[in-house]
N, C-alpha and C positions, 0 to 999 in steps of 0.2 A: 643688229638685223643684216643678215645675210647679202653681201652683195649679189643683184642679177649679172646674168651670164651679159648681157645687154653694154653696163657697165663696165665690166671685168675685161671685155673686149677689150673699149675704147681706152680703155686704162693700159691695157697690155700695149696696144698700137703706139701711144702715147711715151709710153716707155725706148719704141724701138729706134736708136739714133738714125739710122738708114731708113727711118721714117720720116722722122720728124726735119732730118736735113732738107728733104722734099717740101714738107708741108707745113713746116714749123706744127703748131698745136694744133690747125684748122682742120681737125675729127670733131663730125657731129654726127650725133643721133638723129635719123628720120629724114630730117630736113636741113640745109645751110641757110645759116641770115642772108637775110636781104642784104647786098651789095657786097657777099664776103668777096675777095679778090682770091682768083684761082692762082695755084692748085691748093685744092682742097679733096677733103673726103667724106663721104656721108656714109653711115653704116646704117641697114637697113634687116631689120627681120622679117625672111620671108615667110618661115611656116615656125614651126615650133611643136612640132609630135615628142611624146611621151613614152613612154616603155612600159608597159602593163604585162604582170604575169596575172596567173589563176589566183593568186590572192590580193591584188590589187595592185599599184602603184608599187615600180619597183626604184622611183626617185632616181629616175634617167632619162637623162633627155637626148633629143638628137635635132638641134633646131637649124636652121639654112639661113646664112647671111648674107646679103646682097652688099658687098662693100664699092659703094661705086665712086671712080677715079673723075678728077674734071679737072682740067688741064689747057692752056691757050695754045699748045703744040701735041701734036699724037706722040714725039718719042719722049717726052716727058711725063705724059700722061701712061707711057708703057713702062717707062724707068719704075715711077708708082706703083703700079700694080707689079711688077717684079719684087720690089720690096715688101708689098704686102705679103706675097706667096714665100720669101724668103722668113720672112716672122712667123707666117702659121702652118705651112703645110710640115704636118706631123707632127704637131705640138704638142706635148703630154705635162700636165702637173697645175698647180694654182696658179692659174691664170688672173691675171688683177691684183698681184702682190699680196701681201697680209688680208687675211680675213677676204681673200677672194676665191671662187669657186674651181673646185677640182675638173680639170678637164682630161678625159679618159683619150680625147685623142681628134686632129681637125684635118679634113681634106678636102683639097680643092677639087671643085666641081665643074664649073662652067667658067667662060670667060666671051665677052663680047665687046667688038667696038664698036660705038658711037659715036654722033657728033648732032651735035645742039644747035640747030642752025638759027635760033633767036637769041642764044648767047655768045654763039661763036665758038662754044669750048668743045675739044674733045671729051666724051664719055667711054671710060674703059669700068662695064658691069663685070665683075669679077665673085663668082658665090664659090664659099665655105659650107660646107657640112662641118657639124661638133658635134662630139657625145661628150655629153657632162654629169655632173653629179647633184641634184636638187635637195 
C-alpha cells in the first residue's frame, strides 16, 4: 500500500532534527491528544484538489495543509514555524522515506498569528500547498 501524503508529511517532519529539537515527536494529524504539553504541531489537510485532463485523472494532486504550531511563548512558536519553513519551502523528492510519496514541490502560502485564551497558548497557523503524485 502506498503511503498517504498526510502520513508522508508527518514522517518527513519527524525526520527533521531542527523540528524535533523544538517539539520532540509531538506532531499530530488533525487534533492533538487531550492534555498534551506544548509545544506541539497539528497537521490538518484543508483541501485536496486533483488535476485532471480531457483523458481523465492525471494522478497529480495539489493539497493545502495547515500546520498549527502551539506554544506557551510567542518567540518559541515563531521559531518552530521558521523550522517548518526551512524543512518544507521548495522541497522536492520522495517525502516520507522509502515507500513515500513523490513530491514535485512544496510552497509556502500564508501564516497567521493567533492566541488561544482558553489554553493560554500562542498558535501560529502556517499554510503550505504541495504538488504530488498519486
